N, C-alpha and C positions, 0 to 999 in steps of 0.2 A: 653307549658312549662313555669313555673313561672320564674321570672327574677332571676339572680344570685345575692345573697346578699353578699356572701364572696367568693372571688377568690384568691387562692394561686397558684403561678406559679414559679417553679424553686427555691423553698425555700431551703436554705442551712444555717445551724447553726454550728459554731465551737467554742469550748472552748479550748483556747490554741492550742495544736496540735490535739485535738480530734474532729472529724467530727461527730456531734450527729445527724444531719439531712442532707441528702446527695442530695438534689435537688428533692423536691416532688411537685406535682400538686394536688390540692384539690378544689372542687367546692361545695358550699352550696347554694341551691335555696330557695327563700322565702317560708316559710311554711313547710320546710322539717325538719325531725329529722334525722341527720346524725351521725352514730357511727364510731368512730375511735378506732379500737381494735388492740391488739398486746401484746407481752410479755413485762414484766418489762424491761425498758431500751431500748425499741424500738425507742424512740424519740417522743412519743405522747405528753407528758407534755411539752417538749421543743418546739414542734410545736405551742401549744396554747400560751405559753409565748412569742414566737417570734411574733405571731399575735398581742398580747396586749402590746408589747414593754416592757416586764418585765423580761428581761434577761441581767442584768448587767454583764460586763466582757466577753461578747460573741461577735462574729462577725456574723452578719446576712446578708445574700445576698438573692436576689430574689425579687419578686413582690407580694405585698399583697394589695388587693382592697376590700373595704367594702362599700356597697351601691353605687357602681359605682365610688368611689373615692379612690386614693391611701392613705394609712394611715401610711406609714413609717415616723417615727419621731414624731408622735403625742403622747401626754402624755395619761396615763390611764384615767384621769378624762375627757379628751376631747373625748375619745371613748365612755365613759358613756353618755356624753351629746349628742352624735350622735346615741345612741341607742344600744350600745354593752355592755353587762355585763358578768362578769366571776365569777364563784364559784371555787376558787382555790383548789387544792389538799391540804388536811389538814385543810379545812374549812376557816381559816383566820378571825374568828370573833374577835370583839373588846372585849377582855376578861374582861376588867375592866369597861365596860359599861353594863347597863342592857339590857335585851332582847328588851324591848320597844325602848331604845335609839339606839340599833343596827338597828332596822327596820327603824327608822327615818333617820339614816345615809344613808341607801339605797336610800332614797328619796331626798338627798341633792340637786339634780339638779332641783327639782320641787318646785313650790311655791303655789300650789293649796291645801290649808290647809284642806278643807273638803274632797277632793279626797284622800289625804294622810291618814287622819283619817279613811276613809272608807276602804282603802287598808290594814291598820293595822288590822282592825276588820276582814277583809276577811281572812288574813293569820292566825289570831288567831282562826278563825272558822275551817280552814283547818288543823291547827296544835294545837289542844286543849292543849297539854302539854306546849307549849310556852305561851299560855294565862294564865295557872295556875301559871307560874313562871315569869310573865311579868316584875316584879321589881328585879328579881334575876340577879346577875352578870353572863354574858355569859360564863366566864371562869369556872364556877362551873357546867356547864351542861355536860351531857354525850356526847360521840361522835355522837350518833345518833341525839340527840337534837341540837347539834351545827350544824350538817349538815342541819337539817330542817331550822334553823335560817339563815344559810348562803344562802340557796336557796331563802328563803322568802325575805331576805335583798336585794339580787340581783334583784329579781322581783319587788321590790318596785320602781325601776327606770323606770318601763314599757319598758323593752328592746325589740328591734326588733329581736336581736340575743343574745341568751344565750349560753355561753360556760361553760360546766360542766366538771371538771377535777376529775375523779375517785370518784364520789359521794358515791359509796358503800364501799369504802375502810375502813376496820376495823370495820364494823358495823355488829350487830347480824342479822341473816337471816330475822327475822320479820321486823326489821327496814329497811333492804334493800328493801323488798317488798313494804313498805309504801313509801319510797323515789321514787321508780320506778312508783308507782301509780301516784304520783304528777308529775313526769316528763312526763308521757303520757297525763295527764290532761292538763298540761301547753301547750304541743305540740298541743293538740286538739283545744286549744283556739287561735291558729294561731301564737304562738311565735316560731320562727325558732331556732333550737337547734343543736349545735355541741357537741356531747357527747364523751368524752374520758373515756374508761371503761375497766378494766381488766376482769370483769365478762362478757365474750363474749356472752354467751347465752342470758342473760337478755338484753344486749345492742342490739343484733340483733333482738330479739323478739319485742323490742320497736321501732326500727328504720325503716325508709323508704329505705335508702341506707346505705352502709358501705364501709369503707376503712380499709385494713389491713396493718399495718406497721411492718417491720422487719429490724432491724439494720439500721435505719435511712432512709429506702426506703419504698414507697408504693408498695406492691407486689401483691395486689388484690383489686378490687373494683367492686361494683355492687349492685344488689337488695339484701336487707338484708335477706329477707325470703329465697331466693335462696341460699344465703351463709350458712344458717342454715343447708341446706341439702348437702352442698359441702363436699366431703370426706376429702379434705385437711384441711378445717376449722374444721371439726369434730375431726380429729385426733390431730391437733395442739392446738386447743383452747377450744374444748367442751368435751375433755376426752372421745371421742367415736372413733369408727373405729377399 
């Protein structure tokens, strides 16, 4: 078994009097693609934001360890320096910067100029639409193009662990297919991925293992392919049964 890269134990998150996450355990091993699925409001995004310390105004309890070390209290930029990158829900691109400038921002922790230039070319090859619009302001792109850019920007930092929050949200079906092709390709290159996704079928088809969240609790976990055939998952999340 590969070593554990991300360990979450007894995680609780509260906003005021609302308990959004109620004490969950989650484990991601090196090289795995883990899917975290569940209905809207189940606590999936809150879980990712608690890991990355991007939840102002909330109370976070529990233990989060990344690469064998506790990360509570670390700033987001420190997590990037240690090899963790996140593509947030809603893309989060720098709207008044060009596509090329956004990619360079993704590599701000690096100083290998030739390597950075090679990576920009690599992502332009993978996403030709971005190459065609390299000098265009990111805020003028379509949702799908912004999602491509957000993923490429995160991967410019050469992360060990990539957190993806709802990458297919609001995208046309053909764009969703393309995004998932890239997710599978990135995973095949050895990048560990924790994927939060409402499209349970696509997430489970891509993942090695999966966790199901309901009302702030993990209610199921196991092999992703087996979950695809589980009657409870079929009925609740796949529109089958």
